[in-house]
N, C-alpha and C positions, 0 to 999 in steps of 0.2 A: 547655445543649449543650456549653459549654466545660468544665464540670465533668465531664460524661460522657466527653468526649474525653480529658481528662487521665488518667482512670482506665485508659485503654489504654496508658499510658506509666508504669507503676509502676516504682519503683526496685528492680530486681533486683540491680543492682550499685551500689557506692559511686559517687556522681556525680562525685567528684573523680578517679576513675580511668577514666572513660569515654574520655578522650583516648588511652588505650592502644590502643583498637580501630583507629583510623585509622593510628596509628604502626606497629602490628604488621602491618596489612594492606599498607601500602606497603613495609615491610621484607621481609615474606615474599615478595611478588611480585618485588621487586627482586632478592632473593637467588636465587630460583628461576630467573629469566631469566639472571642472571650465571653461575650454575653451568652451565647448558646452553651458553651462549655460550663461556665459557672452556674448557669440555671440548671443544667442537667445534674451537676454535682450537688447543688443545694437541695434538690427535691429527692435525693436518695438514689441517684443513678438508676432510674427505671428502665425497663425494656419495653420497646414499642411494638405494636402489631406489624408483622412483616420484617422485623429486624433479624437479619441473618447472623449478625455478630453479637453473641451473648455477653461479651466482655466490654468492648468499647464500641458504642454506636457510631456509625458513619455520620458525617455532618448532615447529610440529607435526611437521615432518620429523625434527628432532633428537630431540624427545621420544618419537617412536615407535620409535627405534632405540637410543638411549643414555640411560641414567639415567631410564628411565620411572618407577621407584619414586620418584625425587626429584621428578619432575614431578607425580605424583599427590599426594604429600604436600604439595608446595608449593601446588598448586591448592586442595587441601582446606583448608589453613591460611589461604590468602588468601580463599577463599570464605566461611569462617566469620567471619573478622575483618571482611570487607567487609560482611556482613549486620549484624554488630554495629555497624559504623560508621554505616550508614544509620539503624538504630534509634536510636543515640546522638545523632546529629545532629538528628533530629526530636524526640527526647525532651527535650533540653535547651531547645528552643524553647518548649515548653509547661510544663515543670516549674517550679513556684513556687520551687524551690530554685536555679533558674538564671535564664533569661531571663523566664520566667513570662508568656508571651504567650497567656494562656488565653482572651482575647477575640478571638483571631485570626479573620479572615474565613473563612467556611465553605469557600470554594473552596480556600483554603490548607490547611485541615485535610484536605480530600479529596485534594489533591495530595500531602500527607504520606503518606496511606495508600497511594496509588498508587506513590510512591517506594519504600516499604517492601516492597510486594508485588513490584514489579519487581526490587528488590534481592535478595529471596529467590529469585526465579526465576533471576536471573543467577548467584547463588552455587551453586545446585543444578546448573545446566547447565554451569558451569565445572568442577565436580567430575566430572560425568559425561563432559565433554569430555576430561579427562585419562585416563579409563579406556578409553573407546572411541577409540583413536588412529586417525590417518589411514591407517595401513598395514593394519590388520585390519578396520576398519569405516569406510571412507572416506566413504560417503554419510551415515551416522549422525553421524560426526564433523563433517561440514560443516553439517548441520542444527543440531547442538549449538553450533557456533561462531556461527552466525547468531543462535541463541537467546541466547547469552551477550552478544553485541554489542547485540542488541535490548534485553535487560534492563538492561544498563549504560546505554544511551542514554536509555531512558525514566526510569530512576532519577536519572540526572544532570540531565536537563532538568526533571523534577518538583522535585528538590531546589533547583535554581537558581531556579525560579519561586517557591518558597516563601520563599526567603531574599532575593529581589530587593528587598524593602523596605529591607534593610540596605545596599543599594548606591544606591538611588534613592528614599529616603524621608525624611520629616521626623524620625523617631525612630530614632536609630542608637546602638547600644551602643558604648562606648569600646573601641577596638582591634579591632572586628569587621569594619568596612567593608573594610579592606585585604585581609583574608583572603577575604571574599566576592568581591571584585574579582579577586584572584589565582586563586581556584578557578574562577570563571566564565571567565576568560581561558584556563585550561587546558582547560575543556570545549570552548570554541570551537576551540582548537588541535587537540584530539583529533578533533573533528568534521571539520575541514578535512583533517587528516592521514589520517583513516579514509576519507574520500571519495576523496582522491587515490590511496590505496592500492588501493581497489576498482577505480577507473577504470584505473589503470596495469596492474593484474593481469589484468583481462579484455581489455586491449588487447595483452597479451603483453610488456609491459615488466617482466620479472621481476626484473631487478637493482634497479631503482628501487623496485619494490613491496616487495621483500624488505627493503631498507634502511628503508623507511617503516614496515613492520610492527614492526621492532625499535624504531624511534623512538617509534611509537605506544604500544607496550606499556611501554616505560620511562617515557614520559610519564604513563601510567596509574598507576605507582607513586608519582610525584610528586603526582598529583591526589589519590590516596587519603591521602597524608600531609598534604596541605594542610588536611584537615578537623580536624586537631589544633587549628588556630587558632579553630575554631568552639566548641570544647568546653572548652578550658582556662580556668580562672578568670583574670581580669585585674583590675587596679586594686583589689587587696585580696582580700577573700573573696567578693565578689559582683559580677556584671557591673553596670556603671553606664552610664546614658544620657548621651550627649554633651551638654555645656552644662547639665547638671543640677547645681545647687549642692550642695556637700558638706553632709551632715547634721551640724549642730553640736549638741553636747550642751546640754540646757536647763540654765539656771542655777537653782539652788534658792534 
């Protein structure tokens, strides 16, 4: 079973460069958000038609009226890099060239597939979200927004579950635990921030919810970038298990 599972993770890219996916995903998303925010501040913080938040516009409000091509390109680049990130993170777990956990539990292998499928769904809905903006297709935009959040949530939870053994397990690779803890911490922060955002928005606290949305999305760029720690080689050329004695050359 483990051998068959690994065949689904063939090396289409050089494994030493897979860390570029999370780095680029985080960078693209951070850059897209920053361009929209700086542009809005530079032209005097205008209010847009249909904007329900008079203090801090939601990202969709700015993207629908200014720099829409930038938003589309940014979402497309982020979506593609995000899907590459999800595939890379689960690929290195099972690749004999990296962590090589080919005898992983069946439920973890299933969760890996779920994370990748959810990641693909999130990437596709994010790209479509940027095309069908809140001004021209409000209802469709809202459905795509929920689809994006749902895909991201499922992918994040499934990925956290798969790598939980590196947080709370007997066999831990050197340098990996701190990244898993940091990534899980960001997932919890995003969940709390997202929940507060939804509650405040539906209760009419638009100023607070607007600020939380920007915090949530910027936190997302940091979460994406944190996967670099899962994928980069450490301790030489191959990952090494903690407390494992160094291999010494045999005397002839």
